[in-house]
Structure formats: C-alpha cells, structure tokens
C-alpha positions in Angstrom: -112.6 240.4 -85.9 -110.1 241.9 -88.4 -112.9 244.0 -89.9 -113.8 245.5 -86.5 -110.1 246.2 -85.7 -109.6 247.9 -89.1 -112.8 250.0 -88.5 -111.7 251.2 -85.0 -108.3 252.1 -86.4 -110.1 254.4 -89.0 -112.3 255.8 -86.2 -109.2 256.5 -84.0 -107.7 258.5 -86.9 -111.0 260.4 -87.3 -111.0 261.4 -83.6 -107.5 262.8 -84.0 -108.6 264.9 -86.9 -112.0 266.2 -85.7 -110.6 269.2 -84.0 -109.6 270.8 -87.3 -110.5 271.0 -90.9 -108.5 268.7 -93.1 -107.5 269.6 -96.7 -105.3 267.8 -99.2 -102.9 269.9 -101.2 -100.6 268.2 -103.7 -101.2 264.9 -102.0 -100.2 266.3 -98.5 -102.6 266.4 -95.7 -102.6 269.9 -94.0 -104.4 270.9 -90.8 -106.2 274.3 -90.9 -107.7 275.7 -87.7 -111.3 276.7 -88.2 -111.5 279.6 -85.6 -114.6 278.0 -84.1 -114.9 277.4 -80.4 -117.0 275.4 -77.9 -119.6 277.5 -76.2 -118.5 280.6 -78.2 -121.5 282.7 -77.3 -121.3 281.8 -73.6 -117.6 282.5 -73.4 -118.0 286.0 -75.0 -121.1 286.7 -73.0 -123.1 287.7 -76.1 -125.8 285.1 -75.8 -125.0 282.6 -73.0 -128.2 280.6 -73.4 -128.3 280.4 -77.2 -128.2 276.6 -77.3 -131.1 276.3 -74.9 -133.2 278.7 -77.0 -132.5 276.8 -80.1 -133.1 273.4 -78.5 -136.5 274.6 -77.2 -137.7 275.9 -80.6 -136.5 272.8 -82.5 -138.4 270.6 -80.1 -141.6 272.7 -80.5 -141.4 272.3 -84.3 -140.4 268.6 -84.2 -143.4 267.7 -82.0 -145.6 269.1 -84.8 -143.6 267.8 -87.7 -140.9 265.2 -87.4 -139.9 265.6 -91.0 -137.9 268.7 -90.0 -135.0 266.5 -89.0 -134.5 265.4 -92.6 -135.2 268.9 -94.0 -132.7 270.6 -91.7 -130.1 267.9 -92.4 -130.4 268.4 -96.1 -130.4 272.2 -95.7 -127.1 271.9 -93.7 -125.6 269.7 -96.4 -126.7 272.1 -99.2 -125.2 275.0 -97.3 -121.8 273.5 -96.3 -121.0 271.8 -99.5 -121.4 274.8 -101.8 -119.8 278.0 -100.4 -119.0 276.6 -97.0 -121.2 276.7 -93.8 -122.0 280.4 -94.1 -125.8 280.3 -94.2 -125.8 281.4 -97.9 -128.4 278.7 -98.7 -130.9 280.6 -96.5 -130.7 283.8 -98.5 -133.7 284.8 -100.8 -133.2 286.2 -104.3 -134.0 285.5 -107.9 -130.6 283.9 -108.5 -129.9 282.6 -105.0 -128.8 279.0 -104.1 -132.4 278.2 -103.4 -133.2 278.6 -107.1 -130.7 276.0 -108.2 -132.1 272.8 -109.7 -130.6 270.6 -107.0 -132.3 272.7 -104.3 -135.9 273.0 -105.5 -137.1 270.6 -102.8 -135.3 272.2 -99.8 -137.4 272.8 -96.7 -137.0 273.8 -93.1 -136.6 277.6 -93.7 -139.5 278.5 -91.5 -137.9 276.7 -88.5 -134.7 278.8 -89.0 -136.7 282.0 -89.4 -138.6 281.3 -86.1 -135.4 280.6 -84.2 -133.7 283.7 -85.6 -136.7 285.8 -84.6 -136.5 284.5 -81.0 -132.7 285.1 -80.8 -133.0 288.6 -82.2 -135.4 289.4 -79.4 -133.1 287.8 -76.8 -129.7 288.6 -78.2 -130.0 291.1 -81.0 -127.3 291.0 -83.6 -125.2 288.4 -81.9 -126.0 284.9 -83.3 -125.3 284.0 -86.9 -127.8 282.2 -89.1 -125.0 279.8 -90.0 -124.6 278.8 -86.4 -128.4 278.6 -86.0 -128.6 276.1 -88.9 -125.9 273.9 -87.5 -127.3 273.9 -83.9 -130.9 273.3 -85.1 -129.8 270.4 -87.3 -127.9 268.8 -84.4 -130.9 269.2 -82.0 -133.4 267.8 -84.5 -131.2 264.8 -85.1 -130.9 264.2 -81.4 -134.7 264.1 -81.2 -134.7 261.5 -84.0 -132.2 259.3 -82.1 -128.8 260.6 -83.1 -126.1 261.5 -80.5 -126.1 265.1 -79.2 -122.6 265.9 -80.1 -120.6 269.0 -78.9 -120.7 271.6 -81.6 -118.2 274.5 -82.0 -119.8 277.8 -82.9 -118.6 281.3 -84.0 -119.6 281.1 -87.6 -120.4 284.3 -89.5 -122.9 284.7 -92.3 -121.9 285.0 -95.9 -122.9 287.9 -98.1 -123.4 286.0 -101.4 -125.8 283.3 -102.6 -125.4 282.3 -106.2 -127.2 279.4 -107.9 -124.4 279.0 -110.4 -122.1 278.0 -107.5 -124.3 275.0 -106.6 -122.3 272.0 -107.7 -124.1 269.3 -105.6 -123.6 266.0 -107.5 -126.2 263.7 -109.1 -127.6 261.0 -106.8 -126.7 258.5 -109.5 -122.9 258.9 -109.5 -120.4 256.2 -108.8 -118.8 255.7 -105.4 -115.5 256.9 -107.0 -117.1 260.1 -108.2 -118.8 260.6 -104.9 -115.6 260.1 -102.9 -113.8 262.6 -105.2 -116.5 265.1 -104.4 -116.3 264.6 -100.7 -112.5 264.8 -100.8 -112.7 268.1 -102.7 -114.5 269.4 -99.5 -111.7 268.1 -97.2 -113.7 265.0 -96.1 -112.7 261.3 -96.5 -114.2 257.9 -97.2 -115.4 257.4 -93.6 -117.1 260.8 -93.6 -118.8 260.0 -96.9 -120.0 256.6 -95.9 -121.1 257.9 -92.5 -123.0 261.0 -93.8 -124.7 259.1 -96.7 -126.4 257.2 -93.9 -128.6 260.3 -93.5 -130.6 258.7 -96.3 -132.1 256.4 -93.7 -134.7 259.2 -93.5 -136.2 261.7 -95.9 -137.5 261.3 -99.4 -136.9 261.7 -103.1 -139.0 261.7 -106.3 -139.8 259.1 -108.9 -138.0 261.1 -111.6 -134.7 260.8 -109.7 -134.7 257.0 -109.8 -136.5 256.5 -113.1 -133.2 255.4 -114.8 -132.6 252.7 -112.2 -136.1 251.3 -112.7 -136.4 251.4 -116.5 -133.3 252.4 -118.4 -130.1 251.9 -116.5 -127.1 253.3 -118.5 -129.4 253.3 -121.6 -129.8 249.5 -121.5 -133.7 249.7 -121.3 -133.4 247.5 -118.3 -133.4 248.2 -114.6 -130.3 248.6 -112.6 -128.9 245.0 -112.1 -127.7 246.1 -108.7 -131.2 246.8 -107.5 -133.1 244.0 -105.8 -135.8 242.8 -108.2 -138.5 242.9 -105.6 -137.6 246.5 -104.9 -137.8 247.2 -108.7 -141.3 245.7 -108.8 -142.4 247.7 -105.8 -141.1 251.0 -107.1 -142.5 250.5 -110.5 -146.0 250.2 -109.0 -145.4 253.7 -107.6 -143.3 255.3 -110.4 -144.6 254.8 -114.0 -142.1 254.7 -116.9 -143.8 257.9 -118.2 -146.0 260.3 -116.4 -149.2 261.4 -118.0 -149.9 265.0 -118.7 -150.6 266.7 -115.4 -149.5 263.7 -113.3 -147.5 264.6 -110.3 -143.9 263.4 -109.8 -144.5 261.3 -106.8 -142.6 261.6 -103.6 -141.1 258.3 -102.3 -139.3 257.6 -99.0 -135.5 256.9 -99.2 -136.0 254.2 -96.7 -139.5 252.5 -97.0 -138.9 250.8 -93.7 -138.4 254.1 -91.8 -141.2 256.5 -92.5 -141.2 258.0 -89.0 -138.0 259.9 -89.5 -136.0 257.8 -87.0 -132.2 257.9 -86.9 -131.4 254.2 -87.5 -128.8 252.1 -89.2 -131.3 250.1 -91.4 -130.0 252.1 -94.3 -126.7 250.1 -94.3 -128.6 246.8 -94.2 -130.6 247.9 -97.2 -127.3 248.8 -99.0 -125.9 245.4 -98.4 -129.1 243.7 -99.6 -129.2 245.8 -102.8 -132.3 247.7 -101.6 -131.0 251.2 -101.6 -133.3 253.7 -103.4 -130.6 256.0 -104.7 -127.8 254.9 -107.0 -125.1 256.7 -105.0 -126.2 254.8 -101.9 -126.1 251.4 -103.6 -122.6 252.2 -104.9 -121.3 251.9 -101.3 -121.5 248.2 -101.9 -118.7 248.3 -104.5 -115.9 250.4 -102.9 -113.6 248.2 -100.8 -113.6 250.6 -97.9 -117.2 251.7 -98.2 -118.3 248.1 -98.2 -116.3 247.4 -95.1 -117.6 250.4 -93.3 -121.2 249.7 -94.4 -120.9 246.1 -93.0 -119.7 247.5 -89.7 -122.4 250.1 -89.4 -125.1 247.6 -90.3 -124.3 245.5 -87.2 -122.9 248.3 -85.0 -125.4 251.1 -84.5 -123.3 252.7 -81.8 -120.3 252.7 -84.1 -122.3 254.6 -86.7 -123.5 257.1 -84.0 -120.0 257.8 -82.9 -118.7 258.2 -86.4 -121.8 260.4 -87.2 -120.9 262.9 -84.4 -117.3 263.2 -85.8 -118.3 263.6 -89.4 -121.0 266.1 -88.7 -118.5 268.2 -86.9 -116.1 267.9 -89.8 -118.8 268.9 -92.3 -119.9 271.8 -90.1 -116.3 273.2 -90.3 -116.2 273.4 -94.1 -115.3 276.9 -95.4 -116.6 278.8 -92.3 -116.3 282.5 -91.9 -115.1 283.8 -88.5 -113.8 286.9 -86.9 -114.5 290.0 -89.0 -115.5 288.0 -92.1 -119.0 288.2 -93.4 -121.7 289.6 -91.0 -124.3 288.6 -88.4 -127.6 288.9 -90.4 -130.6 290.4 -88.7 -132.8 288.2 -90.8 -131.6 284.9 -92.3 -133.2 285.6 -95.7 -131.5 288.9 -96.4 -128.1 290.5 -96.0 -127.9 293.6 -93.8 -128.2 297.0 -95.4 
C-alpha cells in the first residue's frame, strides 16, 4: 500500500509539470514554456485536419508492417535527445545524424516521407517534419495499445544535422549514468523508467549484448544479473565470435512480445532478471527505479498514464517555435 501511495505522489507531481519543459540549473528547478499549443494547426487555420491525415497514413503503414511502431518510437527518441525535437534526425547528408554509429539501424523514414508528401499536397509549407514525427509516433503507439495522448504542436524544423552531436549513450550503462543523461535533457527518474519501457518492443543485435553473455566487465563470465536460462537461450543465437561473413543477428528486446504490442511485460522481465539490455536490467538496482518497475509490472494502466506524460515531456525537449528554424518542404532536405 505504501508503494502505491508513493507512486501516485510521484505521478501527481508529473501531472503538474507536464505543461512545461523542466530544467535544472544549479540545483534549482525552473519552468520554461515551450511555445507549443494544443491543436496548433487548427487554431491558426493553416491545416485544420492535419492530425486526421497523419492518423490515416500511419494506420495504412501499420496494417502492412507493425514494426513501424518501434521504428518511429526510436526515431523520435534519437531526434529529441540530440539537438531537440526539431526533425534533424530526418535530414540526409554524408555527415548527418543518420550516419552516427548509434543511428545505423534507424528506420521509419519512408513513413514520414509519405505523410509529408500528403501534407504538402493538402497544406503546402504549413506542417513541420518535427511535428509529423511526433504525431506519427503517437498514432503508431496507439495502434499498438498505448494511450492516445493529447499532443501539443507548433514545432519548427532544424537546419543542422551533425553526426558528431549524437551523444546517445551505450545500452550497457549503469542506472546512475542513465539517470544523469535523462536529467541532462530535463527529464527525471519517472520519465526514464517509463520511457525505457519502450523496450517491450523492438530489437537489437547480438553484438550489443555480447559482453553480457560472455565477458561481463572483462570477467570472461556472463553478467551475474542475467537469468542463467536467458544466458543459455541467447548464447544459442549469439555466438561468442562470428565467423567471417556471418551476420550480426537481430534479436527481439522482449522475446515474449514479437508482435509489437504495447504491454508491461518488460517490467516483469526486469524484475526477473530477464532484460536483454544491460541498461534495462539496471532498473532493478536503483531504489526509485525498482519501486516504479514493481508498480508498472502489476499496474498496466499506471504505466499507460505515466507514458502519456513522459512522451509529452520528451516531445518538448529543445523545440524550435515561432520564427526559429523553418518548415521544410521535404523532410530529408533543408529548403533552399
């Protein structure tokens, strides 16, 4: 009972903060308005039905390929956590963010291109690629079982995409390092624990977890915090060394959820030491992250509510509004 009361106190605080972007300066919490608005395009009359257009296109793609939920979610994360939610990850170029080592497996670009093409026909030069990405991600998540949360819009598109700016952390870091990274973006421990739940769907590669399976912290042994049955199962898929020409196999982040459903089984796996990524398993060891994981494992609706809040907070990181940036005509290129 105490655990649930503590959790709802944290959730209440989150509700109070969701209307703004939170940053920490010299230990003090400051509230910074984002400039985003509900129904931005309807209120200004520039593209009143934009959300319906996006929703329709996402559904058409999702029916053919349900993996777009995980792809768009990762694309949003990779966009917002680097230069802010400005669509810079969508830009092409020899040294763009797409070319960064952390982003080599990104997907979902074709979905955004299609939606942008439709909107340029319906509302030319009005809807930003940054907003399209956030709206499409929300709608794909809803189709997978997540809540359809209200989303503020009015973002503008960035002009720069630089692979050297990509500082996305390793999936093997400690919970302390992960929390420090999230806090550097104005997010907190509840946001982090909530958003890492995205790993209930999607995939990674054997090379990413090789250290956990064979040489954890240079011990030549598996990670002691990985269930031994999971170690055995993963070793059958991921060899200690790949033969010449052998592919780096793709493995699901949640072997119990291969249909890209939004479910809270991720947290049960964390508590049972069956998380695939090291950063996920680390949630077991932070006092707050452990508490929140226990709550989300038994309270699916609690996670859904927290998810809506944290996605709004993530989507407000470093946004461009007003006269900043531009509205790209094509998401892969800046305007002439």
